[in-house]
N, C-alpha and C positions, 0 to 999 in steps of 0.2 A: 380379322387380322391379316395383314399382307403376308404372302408366302415368305418363308424364311430365306429363300434363295435369291431374293431381289437385291439384297445388299452384298457388296463385295467386302469381306472383312479386311483384306489387305488395303483397299482404298480407304476404308474407315480409319485404319491406323495411320495412313499417310495424311489424312485430313487433320487428325488430332495432332500429329507431329508438326504439321505446318502451323496450326493454331498456337502451339507452344512457343514457336519462334516469335510470335506477335503478341506475347502475353502483355496484358495491360492496354493493348490498343483495340479500339473498336469493340469493346466488350460491355458496352452500356446495357444491352438487353440482358446479358447474363447477370449482372449485378442488380438490375432492377427486378428481375424475376426472383432472384435470391431474397431481396428485401421483402417482397410480397409473400414469399414462402414463410419467412420468419414471422410475419404478421399472422399467417394461418396457424403457425406453431404456438403462438401465444394463446390460442383458443383451446389448446389441449392441456391436460394435466398428466404429466408423465415424469418419472424420475428414471431416466434411461439406463444409468450405470455405465453402459458401453454404447458408442455410436460409431457407425460407419458412413462415410460420405462416398457414394458410388459415382465415380467420374468426378473426382475431387478437383481436377485442374491444378491450379497453382496454390490452392489451399485457402482461398477466400472464405468458402463455406465452413471449413474447419475452424477458422478463427471466430466466425460468427457463432458457431455452435458451442465453442468453448466458452465464449462470453455468456451464452444463454444457460449452459450447464457446466459450471466450473468444476464440479465434482465428478464428471463423467470422463472415462477414458475415450480416446478418439483414434480412429484409424481411417486414413484416406486411401482410396483405391483408384488407380488410374491406369489406362492402357499405355501411356507414354512415360518413359523413364524420366525425361526432363521435367515433366509435370510433377511426378512423384518426388523428385529431389527438391523442387521448389516448395512443394507442400510440406515436406519434412522440415525444411529450413524455416518455413513460416511458423510452425508450431513448436519448434525446438526452443528451449529456454536459452537466455543469453549465457555466455561463458563466465567463468570465475567462481570463486568459493561460494559466494552468496547464491549464485545460480545453481550450483550443485546441491546446496542445502534445500533450495526451493524445489528442485527436481525430485529430490528424495521424498518430499512431502506432497508432490503433485501427481495427479493421475497420468497414466501413460498416454502419449500422443505421438503419432507418426504417420507415415504413408508408405505404401508398397505398390509395385507394378503388378497388375493382375487384370484379367478379363472379368467383368462383372457377370458374364454368363456362367462363370464357374468360380464362385467366391471361395478364396482360401481361408475360410473362417469356420470355426466349430459350430455345430448344430446348437441352437438355442443359446448363443453367446452374446447376442445384442439386445438392447432395449429399443433402439431407434435405427432404422435404415433410411438414409436421406439421399436423394438424388436430384440435382438441379440441371435440367435441360441436357440429359445424357441418354435417356432410355430410347429416344427415337432413332439413335444410332445403332441400336441392337436389332439384329435380324430376328431374334426369338424373344420377344417381350414377355409372353407367358412363361417362358423358361426362366427369365430373370425374376419374375414375380415368385415363381416357385423357389428359387434360390433365396430370395428375401424371406420368404416364409420359413424356410429351413433354418436360417441363421438367427432368426428372431425368437426370443423366448415367449412363452405364454404371457399375454398382456402387452407384448411389444408392438411398436408402431412403425409402419412404413409410410413415408411421405415423399412425394416426387412431383416434378413438373416436367412437361414435355411440350414440344411444338405439335399443334393439331393440324388437321387436314387442310384448313384454309390459310395456313402460313405461306407467305410469299405469293399470295394470289396474283399480285400484279405481274410477277415474272411468268407465272403460268399463263396468264391472259396474253402475254407477249409471245407465247409459243415455246417457252423453255420446257425442256424435258428434265424433270427433277425427281429426286428420291421421294418416296411416299412418306407421309406423316400419319401417325395413328389416329384412330377415331376414339372419341371419349367413351362411347359405349363399349367398344372392344376392350379398352383398358379396364373398365369396371368389371366386365366379364372375366378378364384375366385375373383380377384380384380374387374374385369369388372362386374361380376355378383352382387357384393356388391354395385355397383354404382360409383366406382372410374373412373377417367378419366386419359388418357395419361400414362398407366402403362409402366414401363421400367423394364425389367428383364435382369439379367446378371448372368453368371456362370463362376467359375474358379475352378481349382483343386489344392489342397494343399497336398503335400506329406511329411509326417514326418517319420523319421527313428529312430530306437531304437536299443540299444545294444543287446537286447535279446527278444525272443518271450514272455518271462514272463513279461518283462517291458511293452511290447505292450499290453498284456492282462490287466495288472493293469491300464494302462491309459484308456482303453476302459471302464473298470468298473468304473473308477472315473468319466467319462463323463456320465454314466448312463447305466444300463444293459438292459435286455430284458423286455419290458413292455407289450408284447403280452398276450392276454387272454389265448392263447393256449400254453404258455410257460411251460416247465417242472418245476415242483415244487421240493423243497428240495435243499440241499446244493450240490455243485459240489464236486465230489470225487477227491482225489489226482490223481488217475489213469486217470480220465477224463481230468484233467488239463494237465497232461503230454502228453496226446494224442494231445490236441490242440497245445501245445508248439512244438511238433514234426512236425505237419502239417505246422504250420506257419514258423517254423525255416527252413523247406525245401526250402522256397523261399528266403533265405538270400542271400545277394550280396556277392561279392568277399571279402569285408571287414568284413563279418560276421554280418552285421546289417540287420534288417528286416524293411520293409516299410509298412506304413499304409496310405491309400488315403482318402481324404475328398473332396467330391464335394460340394462346397459352392455356394448357390444361393442367389443373392441379388435382392431385388425388392423395387420399390417405385412407388407411384401413388398419384394423387391429388383428392381432393373433388371438384367437379365442383362449379362454382359460384352459380348456381341454384341447390340446393341439393335435391336429391330424398328422399322422406320420406320412412319410414319402410314399408308402404303399397304399395310402388312402384310408388306413385304419386309424382309430383314435384310442388313446389309452383311457380306460375306465377304472376308477379307483373305488374299491368297496371298503368302507370303514365300519368297524364294529361300534355300535352305539355305546356310550358310557354306561357302566353298571350303575344300577340304582341301589343306594345303600339303605 
């Protein structure tokens, strides 16, 4: 796993705040991966009771999860207040008398501002921890896995997607210095190290094409820029931008379109029936056998 000090938390916050201003624009990859995660979820049998969406953005995932589990309570967690407000509005019932009656009979749903490295949730309070394309922004991914294990009850499920090491390979080939993305095997090790059982890891590549190198660069900026501590400061000059467009455009296909690759990693794992405590110990129950009459 990459050292925790590679990412600048303040830069990560600025990237997400900038993305919040562009909500609904250039987010095809987010929605597409979300759709594929939901297909993965169809293969599991779980009655979660309570669900948290870690890095919930504008609440698209919360709405999809509510449709999948209408009896479950929902909490969205996001680093940016604008996202949390939008997610809260997305899952809030409509106003009016009928809405209040429905709200009284419906499970709780809302969103809060918090860092998923330190979840403001009670231990063993969730049945499902869900995260779509957010964990690669965390400097301490094993720590986040530990937090997920803490807040999930025995039998609970963590399910996530992240961008993997080969994401944006065309930009790296053009010489871009970019933030690191996690390796699938490291993520599996982090799950086991946190105390999860039966981890399942999967990977696929998604390739998007753009009409121009400029459109490709704009999409990458919408997804988030460089959050490395060692990144160059200051605004990008027009000359620098033209250089990048020329390098990327050199790889255009016969139709003139340029490609951008995403390695998407999917993972899920379960909390064992006997849950390991934070200190590494596990509770063992001794039960007296029933008396024979």
